[in-house]
C-alpha positions as CSV (number, residue, x, y, z in Angstrom):
1,M,6.9,-21.7,-0.3
2,E,9.6,-19.2,-0.4
3,K,11.7,-18.8,3.7
4,G,10.5,-14.6,5.4
5,F,7.8,-12.9,7.1
6,Y,5.9,-10.1,6.0
7,Y,4.6,-7.4,7.9
8,L,2.1,-6.4,9.1
9,A,1.5,-2.1,9.7
10,G,-1.7,-0.6,11.3
11,P,-2.7,2.0,14.1
12,H,-2.9,1.5,17.2
13,M,-3.3,4.6,19.7
14,G,-7.0,6.1,20.0
15,T,-9.6,5.4,22.5
16,P,-9.6,2.0,23.9
17,Q,-12.1,0.6,21.5
18,Q,-10.5,2.6,19.0
19,E,-7.4,0.2,20.2
20,A,-9.3,-2.9,20.9
21,D,-11.2,-2.5,18.2
22,R,-7.4,-2.3,16.1
23,I,-5.8,-4.8,18.0
24,G,-9.0,-7.4,17.5
25,M,-8.3,-6.9,13.9
26,S,-5.2,-6.9,13.5
27,L,-4.8,-10.0,15.1
28,K,-7.6,-11.5,12.6
29,L,-5.2,-10.5,9.6
30,T,-2.8,-12.3,10.8
31,V,-4.6,-15.3,11.1
32,A,-6.6,-15.1,7.8
33,F,-2.3,-15.5,6.5
34,L,-1.3,-18.0,8.5
35,T,-4.3,-19.9,7.3
36,Q,-3.4,-19.4,4.0
37,G,0.4,-19.9,3.8
38,I,1.6,-16.3,4.4
39,Y,3.2,-15.4,7.4
40,V,3.1,-12.0,9.1
41,F,4.5,-10.4,11.7
42,S,1.5,-7.7,14.1
43,P,3.8,-5.3,16.1
44,I,0.2,-4.7,17.6
45,V,-0.4,-7.6,18.4
46,Y,2.7,-8.9,19.7
47,S,3.3,-6.0,21.2
48,I,1.2,-5.3,23.3
49,K,1.8,-7.3,26.2
50,I,4.8,-6.3,26.0
51,A,4.4,-2.9,26.5
52,E,2.2,-3.6,29.4
53,A,5.0,-6.1,30.9
54,L,7.8,-3.1,30.8
55,N,4.6,-0.4,32.8
56,F,6.3,2.8,30.7
57,S,5.8,6.0,32.2
58,S,5.7,7.4,29.1
59,T,4.5,7.2,25.8
60,E,8.2,8.7,24.4
61,E,9.7,6.2,26.6
62,R,7.1,3.0,25.1
63,R,8.3,4.7,21.5
64,Q,12.4,4.4,22.3
65,V,11.9,1.0,23.7
66,I,10.0,-0.6,21.8
67,F,9.8,1.0,17.8
68,S,13.4,0.5,17.5
69,Y,13.1,-3.0,18.6
70,L,10.1,-3.0,15.7
71,L,11.9,-1.6,13.3
72,T,14.5,-4.9,13.4
73,F,11.8,-6.8,12.4
74,L,10.5,-4.5,9.6
75,K,14.4,-4.3,8.0
76,A,14.2,-8.4,7.9
77,S,10.3,-8.7,6.6
78,R,9.8,-9.4,3.1
79,G,8.2,-6.1,3.2
80,M,5.4,-3.9,4.7
81,I,1.7,-4.5,4.8
82,L,0.3,-1.7,5.6
83,V,-3.6,-2.4,7.0
84,T,-5.5,1.5,5.8
85,M,-7.8,0.8,9.4
86,E,-9.7,4.0,10.2
87,G,-6.9,6.4,11.7
88,W,-3.2,5.1,9.6
89,K,-2.9,8.4,7.9
90,K,-2.0,9.9,11.8
91,S,-0.7,7.0,13.8
92,W,3.0,8.3,14.0
93,G,4.1,4.7,14.1
94,V,3.0,3.8,10.9
95,Q,4.0,7.2,9.1
96,Q,8.0,6.2,10.9
97,E,7.1,3.0,9.2
98,L,6.3,3.8,5.8
99,K,9.1,6.5,6.2
100,F,11.6,4.2,7.2
101,C,10.7,1.1,4.3
102,Q,11.3,4.5,1.9
103,E,14.8,4.9,3.2
104,N,15.3,1.3,3.2
105,Q,13.8,0.5,-0.1
106,I,11.3,-2.4,1.3
107,P,8.3,-3.5,-0.7
108,V,4.8,-2.0,1.2
109,Y,1.7,-3.6,0.4
110,Q,-2.2,-2.4,1.1
111,I,-4.6,-3.3,2.2
112,D,-8.4,-2.6,2.9
113,P,-10.2,-4.5,6.2
114,N,-12.9,-3.4,4.6
115,D,-12.1,-5.5,1.3
116,I,-10.3,-8.5,2.3
117,P,-9.8,-10.7,-0.6
118,L,-10.6,-14.5,-0.1
119,D,-6.5,-15.2,-1.4
120,L,-4.5,-12.9,1.0
121,S,-1.6,-13.5,-2.0
122,Q,-3.4,-11.2,-4.5
123,I,-2.1,-8.3,-1.8
124,L,1.4,-9.6,-1.8
125,S,1.9,-9.7,-6.0
126,E,1.7,-6.1,-6.2
127,P,3.4,-3.9,-4.3
128,L,3.5,0.0,-4.1
129,E,5.5,1.6,-7.6
130,P,7.8,4.0,-5.5
131,M,5.6,6.8,-6.8
132,Q,2.2,5.3,-5.0
133,L,4.3,5.2,-1.0
134,N,5.7,8.9,-1.8
135,A,1.2,9.7,-1.9
136,L,0.8,8.1,0.5
137,L,3.7,9.7,2.4
138,E,2.5,13.6,1.4
139,D,-1.3,12.4,1.3
140,R,0.0,12.1,5.4
141,F,1.5,15.8,5.6
142,K,-1.9,16.9,4.4
143,Y,-3.7,15.4,6.6
144,Y,-1.6,17.4,9.7
145,E,-1.6,20.9,7.7
146,S,-6.1,20.5,8.0
């Protein structure tokens, strides 16, 4: 197996039920990748307890501390796997991660949580082309304009 890990990105913030569902899906995917010998770093799974322990007074404070920490992992990763679960287009964090990948030429892969292949390595065989990544970023601007 090649060395390194992938960064698993997906939306986090939302209603308590949305957050629970998103954490659950991220954990499920992290376990699925791990059982197939593919290492992923899941920021949602990993940082939720850290954020709770630090008891931030605002979303902005949490973003300042946690997000720069997470970008260090993203930069060291072999690529980012974007989980296109509900809410990803309007997620501040996902948008920042996509932009960071574009600026740092980090490969981006996509996985639809409703269509998970049995062989997860298939996801990693085809990174998004630069034009596809640009389209994702442009699509996000369309979302905010509407």
